[in-house]
C-alpha positions as CSV (number, residue, x, y, z in Angstrom):
1,M,77.0,119.3,101.8
2,P,79.9,117.0,100.7
3,S,81.4,114.2,102.7
4,L,84.7,114.8,104.4
5,P,87.1,112.0,103.7
6,D,90.2,113.8,104.9
7,L,89.4,114.6,108.5
8,T,92.2,114.1,111.0
9,A,91.7,111.5,113.8
10,E,91.3,114.4,116.3
11,Q,88.7,116.1,114.2
12,R,86.8,112.8,113.8
13,A,86.8,112.3,117.6
14,D,85.5,115.8,118.3
15,I,82.7,115.3,115.7
16,R,81.7,111.9,117.2
17,Q,81.6,113.4,120.7
18,A,79.5,116.4,119.5
19,C,77.0,114.1,117.7
20,G,76.6,111.6,120.5
21,F,78.5,108.8,118.5
22,A,75.6,108.2,116.2
23,C,73.5,109.6,113.3
24,V,72.2,112.9,114.6
25,R,68.8,112.3,112.9
26,C,68.0,108.6,113.8
27,G,70.6,107.5,116.3
28,V,72.0,104.6,114.3
29,T,75.6,104.0,115.3
30,I,76.9,103.3,111.8
31,Y,77.6,106.6,110.1
32,R,79.3,108.8,107.5
33,Y,80.8,112.3,108.1
34,L,79.1,115.1,106.3
35,A,80.1,118.8,106.1
36,L,77.6,121.2,107.7
37,P,76.0,123.7,105.3
38,D,77.3,126.7,107.1
39,H,80.9,125.4,106.9
40,S,81.1,125.4,110.7
41,G,82.3,121.8,110.8
42,A,80.8,118.4,110.2
43,T,78.2,116.0,111.5
44,L,77.3,112.3,111.5
45,L,74.6,110.8,109.4
46,C,73.9,107.1,108.9
47,P,74.0,105.8,105.2
48,T,70.2,105.9,105.0
49,C,69.9,109.6,106.1
50,H,73.0,110.5,104.1
51,G,71.2,109.1,101.1
52,L,68.2,111.4,101.8
53,V,70.6,114.3,101.6
54,E,72.0,113.2,98.3
55,E,68.4,112.7,97.0
56,G,67.4,116.2,98.1
57,R,64.8,114.9,100.6
58,L,66.7,116.2,103.6
59,T,67.5,119.9,103.4
60,A,70.6,121.7,104.6
61,T,68.5,123.5,107.2
62,Q,67.1,120.2,108.5
63,V,70.6,118.7,108.8
64,Q,71.8,121.8,110.7
65,S,68.8,121.5,113.1
66,F,69.5,117.8,113.7
67,H,73.1,118.5,114.4
68,A,72.2,121.2,116.9
69,N,70.1,118.8,118.8
70,P,71.2,115.1,118.1
71,V,68.4,112.6,118.7
72,V,70.6,110.5,121.1
73,R,70.8,113.4,123.5
74,Q,67.0,113.8,123.6
75,R,65.2,112.4,126.7
76,H,62.9,110.2,124.7
77,F,65.7,108.3,122.9
78,A,65.9,104.6,123.9
79,R,69.6,103.9,124.0
80,D,69.0,100.2,125.0
81,R,67.8,99.3,121.5
82,L,71.2,100.2,120.0
83,P,74.7,99.1,120.9
84,F,75.7,101.9,123.3
85,S,77.8,100.0,125.8
86,A,81.2,100.6,127.5
87,D,82.0,96.9,127.4
88,L,83.0,94.5,124.6
89,P,79.7,92.9,123.5
90,Q,78.7,89.3,124.1
91,L,78.2,87.6,120.7
92,I,75.6,85.0,119.6
93,V,77.2,83.3,116.6
94,G,77.8,79.8,115.2
95,G,76.5,77.7,118.1
96,A,74.8,77.4,121.4
97,R,77.4,79.3,123.5
98,V,77.4,83.0,124.0
99,L,80.9,84.3,123.2
100,R,82.5,86.7,125.7
101,D,85.7,88.7,125.3
102,T,86.1,87.7,121.7
103,P,86.8,90.8,119.6
104,I,87.3,88.9,116.3
105,P,84.9,85.9,116.1
106,I,86.0,84.7,112.6
107,T,88.8,85.2,110.1
108,L,88.6,83.8,106.6
109,D,91.8,83.4,104.5
110,G,93.5,85.8,106.9
111,E,90.7,88.4,106.6
112,P,88.9,89.5,109.9
113,I,85.3,89.3,108.8
114,L,83.8,90.9,112.0
115,V,85.6,93.0,114.6
116,F,84.0,94.3,117.8
117,A,85.6,96.8,120.2
118,P,84.4,98.8,123.1
119,P,84.1,102.6,122.6
120,R,87.0,104.9,123.0
121,R,84.9,106.8,125.5
122,T,82.5,105.3,128.0
123,N,79.5,107.2,126.7
124,G,80.2,106.0,123.1
125,A,78.9,103.1,121.0
126,T,80.4,99.6,120.4
127,R,82.8,99.9,117.5
128,I,81.8,97.5,114.7
129,S,83.9,96.6,111.7
130,V,82.7,94.4,108.8
131,R,84.9,93.1,106.0
132,L,83.2,91.1,103.2
133,G,84.0,89.9,99.7
134,N,82.8,91.9,96.7
135,S,81.3,90.4,93.5
136,E,84.8,89.3,92.4
137,G,85.6,87.7,95.8
138,E,88.0,90.4,96.8
139,P,87.8,91.6,100.5
140,V,86.2,95.0,101.0
141,Q,86.1,97.0,104.2
142,V,82.4,97.8,104.5
143,I,82.4,99.3,108.0
144,D,85.5,100.4,109.9
145,G,85.0,101.2,113.5
146,N,81.4,102.3,112.8
147,E,82.3,104.4,109.8
148,W,80.5,103.4,106.6
149,M,83.2,103.1,104.0
150,P,81.4,102.6,100.6
151,T,80.6,105.8,98.7
152,N,79.7,104.5,95.2
153,G,76.5,102.6,95.9
154,S,78.2,99.2,95.8
155,W,76.9,98.3,99.3
156,H,73.6,99.2,101.0
157,F,72.8,99.7,104.7
158,L,69.4,99.4,106.4
159,L,68.1,99.5,109.9
160,R,65.3,97.0,110.1
161,G,63.8,96.9,113.6
162,D,66.7,95.9,115.8
163,R,68.9,94.7,112.9
164,Y,71.8,96.4,111.1
165,S,71.7,95.0,107.6
166,M,74.5,95.4,105.0
167,M,74.1,94.0,101.5
168,A,76.2,94.1,98.4
169,A,74.6,95.6,95.3
170,R,76.2,92.8,93.3
171,G,77.3,89.4,94.5
172,D,76.2,87.5,97.7
173,G,77.8,89.7,100.3
174,L,75.5,90.0,103.3
175,A,75.7,90.7,107.0
176,V,72.8,91.1,109.4
177,L,73.6,92.0,113.0
178,R,70.7,91.9,115.5
179,I,71.0,94.1,118.6
180,V,69.8,91.9,121.3
181,A,70.7,94.4,124.0
182,R,73.2,97.3,124.2
183,N,76.0,94.8,125.1
184,K,74.8,91.7,123.2
185,I,74.8,91.2,119.4
186,A,73.6,88.2,117.4
187,V,75.0,87.5,113.9
188,E,71.6,86.8,112.4
189,H,73.0,86.0,109.0
190,L,76.4,86.5,107.3
191,R,77.2,85.3,103.8
192,T,80.3,86.0,101.8
193,T,82.9,84.6,99.4
194,I,86.5,85.7,99.7
195,R,89.1,84.4,97.1
196,G,86.9,81.5,96.2
197,R,86.2,80.5,99.8
198,R,82.5,80.7,100.8
199,L,81.4,81.4,104.4
200,E,77.9,81.4,105.8
201,V,77.1,82.1,109.4
202,T,73.9,82.1,111.6
203,P,73.4,82.2,115.4
204,D,73.3,78.4,115.4
205,W,76.0,77.3,112.9
206,L,78.6,78.3,110.4
207,E,79.4,76.8,107.1
208,I,82.7,77.1,105.3
209,D,83.4,75.7,101.8
210,G,80.2,73.6,102.1
211,K,81.0,72.0,105.4
212,R,78.8,72.9,108.4
213,H,80.1,73.3,112.0
214,V,78.4,74.0,115.3
215,D,80.1,75.5,118.4
216,R,83.5,75.8,116.8
217,I,84.2,79.5,117.7
218,G,86.3,79.9,120.8
219,S,85.3,82.3,123.6
220,G,87.6,84.5,125.6
221,T,90.3,84.8,122.9
222,L,91.3,87.5,120.4
223,I,90.3,85.4,117.4
224,G,87.5,82.9,117.9
225,L,88.1,80.9,114.7
226,E,90.6,81.1,111.9
227,M,89.7,79.4,108.6
């Protein structure tokens, strides 16, 4: 069951709609596209579940079964614990204020570190993009509009309770996003170095090149803080 990197935008949109905009097995809204075993199309699996397929711990038959009945469409699934919201999320990052209407809270050296966008369809999930430095300090797109981009094991993804965690296999790249509510996200911890500039962020402060700041990110603007 290979991944499908060459899908058209229309095909990707149809797959997302069919799968409920999330991993069909666990409901995580960060995903990769995977060809179905019967060649009837493709499905969505989060990086963790995708890894189970690659390890042979999740069979083709099981994947087909999950695709036929995605967990997010089942009555017991708690959508409130994951970012399924038609609105741009409120953000808890870098200070006491809750940021509203701020799609890009931080850019570093011209690189948008985090980008948040409402779903293309009202029943979809908040679109999250994450861009961090690799072990050499070069910017890498780790997540692009909820799609998990790394395919070579250079980055790892974990769902830990209500937290989406992304970690570099080498270097200090790290981003932990806590889902406070379906329309509120806290940047629990972010750490990266891009072209020699080091950034660290928590809900309470941000530190750039060794200098700490509080409440510096603007609210209600396209880019909250350019550094």
